[in-house]
N, C-alpha and C positions, 0 to 999 in steps of 0.2 A: 504493500500500500504506500502511495506517495506521501511524503511528510507534509503536514499541514503548514502552509505559509503563515508566519507570524503576522498579526494585525498591523504592526509597525511597518513591515515590508509592503503589505497591501496598500497602506496609506501613502508610503513613499512612492510607490509605483503610480498611483492615481494622481498625486500632486505633480510628479514629474511629467506625466502625460499632458495634464492640463496646462502646465507651464510652457510646453512646446506647441501643443495642438489647440489650446484654448477651450476645447469642448470634448465631451464624450457623448455622442448621440444615442448610444444604446448600452446601458450598464450590463446587460446580459452578455453581449459580445465581448465587452471589455473584461468581464470576469473570466470568460473562457480563454482570452488571450493571456491573462495573468496566471491561469491554471488554478483558480480558486472557485469555490461555489458562489452562486449569486448571493446567498444568505451571508457569507463572510464579508463580501464587498458591501452589502447593504448596511451592515452594522457600522462600517467605517464611514459610509456616506452620511448616515444619520448623525454621527459624531461630528463630522466636519461641517455639516449644515447647521448644527446647533451653534457653532462658533462663527458662522457666516463666512467660513473659508471657501466653501463651494455653494453654489446655488443649484438646487435639484428640482426637476419638474417630473411629476408622476406621469407615467405612461401606462394606461390600463388597457388590457385586451383580453377578450374571452376566446379561449381556444378549445378544440375538442381533443381530449386525451383518451388513451386506451385504458379500459378496465383491466384488472389483473387477469381475468379470463382471456381478454383479447391479446394481452402481452404474450400469453402462452401460445395462442394461435399464430401470432406474428413470428414467434421463434420456431415452432414445430410444424406449422401448417394448420389449415382449417380442419375442423373435426371431420368434414366430409372427405377431404383429401387424405387425412390420416386413416379413415376407414377403408378407402379404396386401396391405399398402400398396404394395409394390413391383411387384405384378402389374398390368399395364395391362388395360383392359376387354377387349381382344382376346386376352389371355393372353401367355405368354412361355415360352421354353425354360428348362430347368434351368441350362444354362450361363450364360445371361443373368442369371438370378437369383443364381447363385453369384458372378458378377462384382460384382453390386450389394451383396450382403450379406456376402460373405467367410465368416469362420468361423461366423457366426450362421445360415448357410443350412441346414446339416444338422439342427441342433436345431429351428429354426423349421419346417422342412419336415415333420419327424415330428409335431410338436405340432399344426400346422395341419391335417395329414391326419387326425390322431386326433380333432380337433374338427369335422371335415367342413367346414372353411372353404375347402378347395381340391379340385379334381378334375382330370381329365386329358382331353385330346382323345381321341376314340374311335380306338382302334388306335395311339395314340402316347403312351406313358407318359413321354416326355421333354418333352412340351408341357403346362405347368401352367395351369389356368384358375381364376379366382376364382369361388367359389360363393355368396359373400355380398357385399352392398354395403358393409357396415361391420361392425366387430367391437368388442366390449367387452373392453378389455385388462385383465382382472382381475389378471393377474400384475403388471403395472406398478403398479396401485393398491395391491396388497398390499405390494410392495417400498417404495413411497413411505410407506405407513403405518408400516412398521418403521423406515424412515429418520427419520421425524418422532417416533419414540418412542411411537407408539400401540400398543395391544394388538391382536393378531390371533388368531383361533381356533387351537387346537392342531393341527387337521387341516391348516391352511394351513402352519403351522410344519413339520409332518412332510413335506409336499409340497416345500417349499423346501429342506429338508435333503436329500431324495432327489436333487434337481436340483443339489445342492452350491452353492446360491446364498446361503446364510447360514452363519455360523460363530459359536460362542460366544466372548464376550470378557468377561474379568473387569475390572470397573471399581472403582476405589477412590477415594472422596472422603471428606470430613471434615465433622463437626459441630464447631463451635468455641464456646468461652465464655472468659470472663476467667480467667487463671491467677492463682496466689497472688502473683506479682510483677508484676501488670499495671500498666502505665503508658501514658499517652496517647502519649508520645514517649520512646523509650529513649535513654539516653546512650551515647555512643561511649566505651568503656572503653579506657584505655591498656594497651598490652601490654609496653612497654619504657621504661626510663628513658634518655633521650637526653642528649647533651652540652648541648643547648639547654635542656632541663628543669633541669639542674644549674646552668647559668649564670644563668638567670632566677629560679630558686627556685620556679617554679610546680609542681614535682613534689610539694610539700607539699599542694596542693589537688587533685591528680589522683586519679581513681578507677581502680584497676587491675583488669584481668580476672583472675579466680581461676586459679591454676595447676591443671591437671588431671593430678594425679600418677598416675592410673590409665590415661592415654592410652598407647597402644602406639606405639613408634617405627616408622620405615620398616623393612620386612623386609630382613634382611641378604642381600646378593647372594652366592649360593653355588652350587656345583654340586650336581647330583642324580644318584643312581645309577639307571641304567635297570633295570627289572625283570629283564631277561635277565642283566644283570651280577650282580644280587643273588642270583638263583637259581644262576647259574654258580659264584659263590663258595661258596655252601653245598654244592653238589655236589662241588666241588673239595675242600672240607674233609672230606667223607665218604671220598673216595678216599685222601686223605693219612692219615686215621685208620686206614684198612684196609691201609696199607703200600705204596701204589702210588706210582710215579714218573712225572712228566709227560713225555710225548714231545714233541719239537720239531715244531710244526705250522705253521711260518711260511712255507712255500712252497705257495701256492694252486694254482700250475701244476704238473702232474705229467705224466709220460709214460704212455701206455697200458700200457706194460710193468709199472710198479709199481702202477698203478691197477687193472689187469685181469689181465694175463697171469701175473704172479707169484702171483696169487690162484687160479690154476687155473680162470680164467674164460675159456671158449672165445671165439675171435675173431668167431664168428658169433652170439654171444649178443645178444638184443634190446637189453640195456642199453647196448651199445657203439654203438648206432645214433645218428646225429646228432639224431634226434627226442628222445633222452633225455640226451644229453651235449653240452656246449659244447666244441667243438674249436677250437684256435687256428689262425689263418692266418699269424701271424708272432710267434715262430718256429713253424713248422708241425710240426717234428720235432726229436728229440734224438738225438745220436750218443753220448752219455755213458752207456753201459750196461755193466755188468760182463759181459765176454764169456763167461767160463767158466760163470757162473751162467745166463746167457741161453741157452747151448746146452743146459743141463740142463732148463730150462723148456720149450724147444722140443721136446726129446725126450719129456718127460712128456705134452705136449699131443698130439704126433703119434702116438706108439706106446706110451705108458704106461711103467710101471716101478714097482718097489716093490709089486708085486701088483696094479697097476692096468692096465687096457687102454688108458687115455688116451681121446682123442676121435676118433682116426683120421682127421685131416684135414691138409691141407698148411698148416702154420703159416707165416705171413708176417712177416718182420722189419719191413717197412714199416708194418704195422698196429701193431706194438708200439712203434714210434718216434714215433707221432703224439702231439703235445702236447694237453693238455686242461685244463680247470678240474676239479680233483679232485671226484669224485662222492661220496666218503666218506673219512673219515680212516683207513680200513683200509689205504689206500695208505701212510700213515706207519707203521702197524703192520708192514706187510710189510718196509719198509726196516729198522725196528728189529730185527725177528726175524732178518733176513739179517746185520745187524751183530753180533747176539748169537751167531749160529751160528759166526762167525769169531773169536770171543773164546775162547781156550783157557786153562784148562779151562772147561767150561760151568758157568754159575751161574744158578740159577732167578731169574726176574724177574717183577715186576708193573708193568704200564704202563697209563697212562690218557691220554686227550686230550679236549679240548673246544674245537672250533674250527669255522670256516665251511666249508661244502661247497656245491657248485653242481650243479643238475640242471635240465634243460630242461623244467620243469613248466609247466602251464597255471595261472596265478595265480587262486586263489579264496579262500574264507574260511579254508581249512585248509592251503593250499599256497603256497609262494613258490619262486622259482627259486634263492633263496639262503637257507640256513638253517644252524643249528648242529648238529653231530653230536657226541654224547657216546659215547666208546668206552672199554671196559676189557678187559684181557686178562691172563692169568696163564700163564706158560711154566714147566713143571716136569716131573719124571719122574712117570709113573703117574697122571696126572690122569684122572678119569672124569666121566661125565655127572652122577653124584651130587655130585661136587665143584662142578660148574657150578651145579646147582640150589641147593646150600647157599650159595655165594657170592652168587648172585642174590637169595636171600631176605635175606641180611644187608644187601646194598646197597639193595634196595627198601624194606625195613623202615626203614632210616635215612632214606629219602625220605618216610616216612609212609604207605607202601603195604604193608599187612600181609597183605591178601587177594590171593594170587597163584595163577594157573593157567598151565600150560604146554601148548602145542599143537605137535605135530610139524609141521615146515615143510621147505622145500627152499632151500638156498643153494648156489651152485657151489663155494664154498671151505670149507664146514663140513658135517660129517656125524658124528653126528646134528645136526640143527638144530631150534630151538624158537622159536616166537613166545611172547612174554610178555604175559599179560593181568592186569589189576588191576581189582578191583571198585570202581566209582565210586559213592560213597554219594549224591552229588548227582543223577547221572543214573539211579541205580538199575539199573545194568547193568555187564557186564564190557567193558572197553575195552582195546585193544591199546596197550601202552606201550613195547615194544621187541622186538628180535630177538637171538638168541643161537645158540651152537653150539660144536663142537669143530673146529678147523682140520684139514683133511684131510691125510693123509700125502703126497699128491701135491703139496701146497703146502709142507710143512715139510721133507721129506727132501732135495729138490733144493737147499735152502739150505745144507745141511750140518749141521742139528741132529742130535744123537745119536739112535739108535734108542731107543724107550721114552719120549722126551720128547713130551709133548702140550701143546696150547695151548687153553685155554677162553676164550671171548670173548663180549662182548655189546655192543649199541649201542642208542641211542635218541636222539631229538631233544631239544634244550634248550627249543624253543618250546612243545611240548605240555604238559609239566609246569608251565611258567611260566603258560600260559593258564589251566590248571586252578586253580593257586594264587591267581591274581589275578582270576579270574572274567571273563576276556576271551574272547569267542566268535568274534572275527575276527582272524586273524593279522596283517592289515594295520594293525590298531590297535596292535599290539605292536612291529612292526619295519617300517621303510620310511618313505617321505615323508609318509604320512598320520597319523603318530603325533601324538597330542594331548599337548603338553608339560605341560599342567596335570595330566594323568593321572600322568605321571612324578613331578611335584612332590608330589602329594598321596598317593602310594602309601605304605602302611606298610612297615616293614622286613619282609623275608621271613624266616620261621623255619620250617624243615622239621622233620619229626618225628624229630629225631635221638635215637638210643637211647644 
């Protein structure tokens, strides 16, 4: 391997040429003449340009270059020519030719058959015969011309593009001439006054490099807020302004009782299947359940009460005791409402939560097995569906979503229930943004809440509004191991449409 030319020699060669010829019209040709790569010359050009010793003008050109596959064909011949050359006079089977040509066989086989260079033994399509003595390998010739920088017809370019044998590459090189500070050999400027300079006194004769007062320092090492945390904080501020109190959501593991049964969700409901829920193996079950309340929940499931017929099935305690990763933060809402029911006298409350939940989902662009659930609820006397719609409009307008629609829906623990839709100006269509409803009496009365007390509630994910606000179309780019940290560093501050 040739020894690399020192940068000082490259610089000396360039300055000497400019001193005699006054210009370098093409830095690529000059690099070849010096016997160095263009990248080596380019670093010298940039250094000299910074000190105005040379003036450089960019020359940009797009050229067609060969792919790795095409480089192999230029060296060894096209796959169809390789195939013909590999067929002996007596012919050969496809398996023998595949063993000789490898990956090139299929491409070469189709092209050679199209050119009528090969045929088959009568009655045997697996035995390939050569139909020509020799072939003119036009593909190899075309690829070599491109490789050598020669011009080829546009039709040839189109054919090579279809076969994915060429790709466009942008090349940048330079034309050079003397700059206003041109010298045949530049001086090495001092950057600091050392002890030796002071002792010897030669600092008086030194030329110092100018200070660049406009230069930026090293970026300060600091932390960055994740988009989910920024949007979470803004949504949290909305809840606090509306008078809500945050619920404690620090236990990811819940029992099926609080996650499903206390919400009047039947034990045979599909959501309680292992295909939708992560159940724990250790500890597999909990024994710490409020016995009196558990009996009331069992009764309402089996035979109803408070005007309800129930579900009419044999409720099993073993199912209720199973531990799982909570599928929604409504499990926390259930605990809080039960606690509120036992506080005397009753006082209306507004609760909210924003935390992680877990579902056995197939991971794709819009779904993860772990995501964040936002939930709000109000517990008070005489609440109606009209109150729910009014609160939802206040909440979503604060999020910047003023165009809302509501669609009747079904939930086991709310009646009536509504899906919430907002018009997306970017997508030009209505998109679902949440779910809502009024908790059923079958859920509230067994807790001990007074007659006439209603609960309105709604929920949505944190990820969906964040993806809309930040223009992210794949949830895996927002949350998980594939997140690009440069995206987090460069994100602007989140500002929702606060009213």
